[in-house]
C-alpha positions as CSV (number, residue, x, y, z in Angstrom):
1,X,-19.8,-2.3,-9.3
2,X,-20.3,-6.0,-9.8
3,X,-17.6,-8.9,-10.9
4,X,-18.6,-12.1,-12.3
5,X,-17.2,-14.9,-10.3
6,X,-16.8,-18.7,-11.1
7,X,-20.0,-18.4,-8.4
8,X,-22.0,-15.9,-10.8
9,X,-22.2,-11.9,-9.4
10,X,-20.2,-11.3,-6.5
11,X,-19.9,-8.1,-4.6
12,X,-18.1,-5.0,-4.0
13,X,-15.2,-6.1,-1.6
14,X,-14.7,-9.1,-3.3
15,X,-12.8,-7.9,-6.4
16,X,-9.9,-7.3,-4.3
17,X,-9.9,-11.1,-3.8
18,X,-9.8,-11.7,-7.4
19,X,-6.6,-10.4,-8.1
20,X,-4.9,-14.0,-6.9
21,X,-3.7,-12.8,-3.7
22,X,-2.8,-15.4,-1.0
23,X,-2.5,-13.5,2.0
24,X,-4.1,-9.9,2.6
25,X,-2.8,-7.9,5.9
26,X,-3.7,-4.8,7.4
27,X,-4.8,-1.9,7.9
28,X,-1.0,-0.6,9.2
29,X,-0.9,2.6,11.0
30,X,2.9,3.9,11.1
31,X,4.0,7.0,12.1
32,X,6.9,8.2,9.8
33,X,8.8,11.1,11.7
34,X,9.3,14.3,9.5
35,X,13.4,14.3,8.0
36,X,13.0,10.1,7.4
37,X,14.3,9.4,4.0
38,X,13.5,6.1,2.7
39,X,12.0,3.9,5.2
40,X,10.8,0.4,4.2
41,X,7.5,-1.0,4.9
42,X,8.4,-3.8,6.8
43,X,5.3,-5.8,6.2
44,X,6.8,-6.8,2.9
45,X,8.6,-9.8,3.6
46,X,8.3,-10.6,7.3
47,X,4.6,-11.1,7.5
48,X,4.4,-13.6,4.6
49,X,4.0,-11.2,1.8
50,X,6.9,-11.1,-0.2
51,X,5.5,-9.9,-3.5
52,X,2.6,-7.0,-3.5
53,X,-0.7,-7.3,-5.3
54,X,-2.4,-4.9,-3.7
55,X,-2.0,-1.6,-1.7
56,X,-3.5,0.7,-0.5
57,X,-1.7,3.5,1.0
58,X,-2.6,6.9,2.7
59,X,-1.4,9.7,4.9
60,X,-2.4,12.9,7.0
61,X,0.6,14.9,5.6
62,X,2.2,15.1,2.2
63,X,4.8,12.8,1.8
64,X,6.7,10.7,-1.0
65,X,6.9,7.0,-1.9
66,X,9.2,5.3,-4.3
67,X,7.4,2.0,-5.2
68,X,10.3,-0.7,-6.0
69,X,13.4,1.9,-6.1
70,X,12.2,4.0,-8.6
71,X,11.1,8.0,-8.5
72,X,9.5,8.7,-5.2
73,X,6.0,9.8,-6.4
74,X,4.2,12.5,-4.5
75,X,1.3,12.3,-1.9
76,X,-0.7,14.8,-0.8
77,X,-2.1,15.2,2.6
78,X,-4.8,13.3,3.0
79,X,-4.5,11.6,-0.7
80,X,-3.9,8.0,-1.2
81,X,-2.6,5.5,-3.8
82,X,-3.9,2.2,-4.9
83,X,-2.3,-0.1,-6.8
84,X,-4.3,-3.8,-8.1
85,X,-2.9,-6.3,-10.3
86,X,0.9,-4.7,-9.4
87,X,4.1,-6.6,-8.7
88,X,6.0,-4.7,-6.0
89,X,9.1,-6.2,-3.7
90,X,10.0,-2.9,-2.3
91,X,7.6,0.2,-0.8
92,X,9.9,3.2,0.6
93,X,8.3,6.6,2.4
94,X,10.1,9.7,2.5
95,X,8.3,12.7,5.2
96,X,9.6,16.1,4.6
97,X,6.1,17.4,5.5
98,X,7.8,19.3,8.6
99,X,5.4,17.1,11.5
100,X,5.4,13.1,11.8
101,X,3.2,11.7,9.4
102,X,0.6,9.0,10.1
103,X,0.6,6.8,7.1
104,X,-2.1,4.1,6.8
105,X,-1.8,0.8,4.7
106,X,-3.4,-2.4,3.7
107,X,-1.7,-4.7,1.0
108,X,-2.4,-8.0,0.0
109,X,0.4,-10.3,-1.8
110,X,1.6,-14.0,-2.2
């Protein structure tokens, strides 16, 4: 896949930066203990990112994630969620898998 930018065709990683993000942070690896409900991703609002435009999140265990306070969306073990061109201000993780989940995420925003 290639994308046309102001300087012509750009490479495969550059589409991340075509989303008009001003800050890219991660990846972060965070253990989420079993039984935790609504664990916020603390990088939002603390690392210079208040609105997430790009999010890649994955987990080694089945968890559920709510975005902007909405209904939780299940994430299967070793699966991922990928959002681009979005506007997230809150992400919360719930782990009812029975074991600690290793959650990794990467965000870009402003």
